[in-house]
C-alpha positions as CSV (number, residue, x, y, z in Angstrom):
1,M,16.6,-106.4,79.6
2,N,19.7,-106.3,81.7
3,I,21.0,-109.5,83.3
4,L,23.6,-109.4,86.1
5,F,25.6,-112.4,87.2
6,V,27.1,-112.2,90.7
7,C,29.7,-114.3,92.6
8,T,32.4,-113.4,95.1
9,G,35.3,-112.0,93.2
10,N,34.0,-111.6,89.7
11,T,37.0,-113.5,88.3
12,C,35.7,-117.0,87.9
13,R,32.0,-118.0,88.0
14,S,30.2,-114.8,87.2
15,S,32.8,-113.8,84.5
16,M,32.4,-117.2,82.9
17,A,28.6,-117.0,83.1
18,E,28.7,-113.5,81.5
19,G,31.0,-114.8,78.7
20,I,29.0,-117.9,78.0
21,F,25.6,-116.1,78.0
22,K,26.9,-113.4,75.7
23,Y,28.1,-116.1,73.4
24,M,24.7,-117.9,73.5
25,L,22.8,-114.7,72.9
26,N,25.0,-113.9,69.9
27,E,24.4,-117.5,68.6
28,Y,20.7,-117.1,68.9
29,N,20.9,-113.5,67.4
30,I,19.2,-112.0,70.5
31,K,20.0,-108.3,70.8
32,S,17.5,-107.2,73.4
33,I,19.4,-108.6,76.4
34,A,22.5,-106.9,77.9
35,V,24.7,-109.0,80.2
36,T,27.2,-108.0,82.8
37,S,28.7,-109.4,86.0
38,A,30.1,-108.2,89.3
39,G,31.4,-109.6,92.6
40,I,30.3,-109.0,96.2
41,S,34.0,-108.8,97.3
42,A,35.6,-108.0,93.9
43,F,38.8,-106.1,93.5
44,E,38.0,-103.5,90.8
45,G,39.9,-104.2,87.6
46,D,41.1,-107.7,88.4
47,K,41.4,-109.9,85.3
48,A,39.4,-113.1,84.9
49,N,41.2,-116.1,86.4
50,Y,43.7,-117.8,84.1
51,N,41.9,-121.1,84.2
52,A,38.5,-119.5,83.5
53,I,40.0,-117.8,80.5
54,Q,41.5,-121.0,79.2
55,V,38.4,-123.1,79.8
56,L,36.3,-120.7,77.8
57,N,38.9,-120.3,75.1
58,S,38.6,-124.0,74.5
59,K,34.9,-123.3,73.6
60,G,35.7,-120.3,71.4
61,I,34.7,-117.7,74.1
62,D,37.1,-114.9,74.9
63,I,36.9,-113.3,78.3
64,S,40.6,-112.3,78.4
65,S,39.7,-108.6,78.5
66,H,37.3,-109.0,81.5
67,K,37.8,-106.6,84.4
68,A,36.2,-107.3,87.7
69,K,33.6,-105.0,89.1
70,R,32.3,-104.7,92.7
71,I,28.6,-104.7,93.4
72,N,27.2,-101.3,94.0
73,D,23.8,-99.6,94.0
74,E,24.0,-98.4,90.4
75,I,24.8,-101.9,89.0
76,L,21.9,-103.4,91.0
77,K,19.4,-100.7,89.9
78,E,20.3,-101.2,86.2
79,A,19.8,-105.0,86.4
80,D,16.3,-106.4,85.6
81,L,17.4,-109.9,86.7
82,I,20.2,-110.7,89.1
83,L,21.6,-114.3,89.1
84,A,23.8,-115.2,92.0
85,M,26.1,-118.2,92.0
86,T,25.1,-119.4,95.5
87,L,22.3,-119.0,98.1
88,S,24.8,-117.2,100.2
89,H,25.4,-114.6,97.5
90,K,21.6,-114.3,97.1
91,R,21.2,-113.7,100.9
92,M,23.9,-111.1,100.9
93,L,22.3,-109.3,97.9
94,N,18.9,-109.4,99.5
95,K,20.4,-107.9,102.7
96,F,22.3,-105.2,100.8
97,A,19.4,-104.3,98.6
98,P,16.1,-105.7,99.9
99,E,14.2,-103.5,97.4
100,N,15.6,-105.8,94.6
101,S,14.6,-109.1,96.2
102,N,11.9,-109.8,93.5
103,K,14.6,-109.9,90.9
104,I,17.4,-111.9,92.7
105,F,17.7,-115.6,92.2
106,T,20.5,-118.1,92.2
107,L,21.4,-119.1,88.6
108,R,20.2,-122.7,89.2
109,E,17.0,-121.5,90.9
110,F,16.1,-119.3,88.0
111,A,17.0,-121.9,85.4
112,Y,14.8,-124.5,87.2
113,K,11.9,-122.0,87.4
114,I,12.0,-120.9,83.8
115,N,12.3,-124.5,82.7
116,D,9.3,-125.5,84.9
117,E,11.4,-127.9,87.0
118,I,10.6,-128.6,90.6
119,I,13.3,-127.2,92.8
120,G,12.6,-129.3,95.9
121,S,15.7,-129.9,97.9
122,R,18.2,-129.6,95.0
123,N,21.5,-127.9,95.5
124,L,21.2,-124.3,94.1
125,D,24.9,-123.4,94.3
126,I,27.5,-123.3,91.6
127,D,30.7,-124.2,93.6
128,D,33.7,-121.9,93.5
129,P,36.6,-123.3,91.5
130,Y,39.0,-120.6,92.7
131,G,42.4,-122.1,93.4
132,M,41.6,-125.4,91.8
133,D,43.0,-126.9,88.6
134,Y,41.8,-126.6,85.0
135,N,39.5,-129.7,85.2
136,V,37.6,-128.1,88.2
137,Y,37.1,-124.9,86.1
138,D,35.8,-127.0,83.2
139,L,33.3,-128.8,85.5
140,C,32.2,-125.4,86.7
141,R,31.8,-124.2,83.1
142,K,29.7,-127.2,82.3
143,E,27.4,-126.5,85.4
144,I,27.0,-122.9,84.4
145,E,26.4,-123.8,80.8
146,T,23.8,-126.4,81.6
147,E,21.7,-123.8,83.5
148,L,22.2,-121.1,80.9
149,I,21.0,-123.5,78.2
150,K,17.7,-123.9,80.1
151,I,17.4,-120.1,80.2
152,I,18.2,-119.5,76.6
153,E,15.8,-122.3,75.5
154,N,13.0,-120.5,77.5
155,I,14.0,-117.0,76.7
156,N,10.6,-116.3,75.3
157,K,9.3,-116.5,78.9
158,L,11.3,-113.4,79.8
159,N,9.5,-110.0,79.4
160,I,11.9,-108.5,76.9
């Protein structure tokens, strides 16, 4: 199974989600899932944001070699599950590749579904920490990690 995380520039949220989830998969010794990330408006080759790198380093996760990728048809076709950071990203992905709509969710939306939580009127966005300080990046990391824990704890529900 191939999981793709998507945000705007692929230097903050999606790169952190990729790093955290790879770390979790390694901790759980799950080898059947590949993880990558990309950005809707990414500049190819950009490094992960300094604060994103530092926040994850504090948890023993190294994303210092991350290089941003821009969303394209090939990346979308390879993905079995596409997890966007916001509803806006989800809408853009659905418009760009409507044939993939059955596999596009926000990260929170998918975490709620796989954990059998009622979504209701909950906020499904992971806010962008770009341009903010270390503490905002750390809060973003915690939000992402909270949702990824729900997914990893219910990984048996994925068809892998």
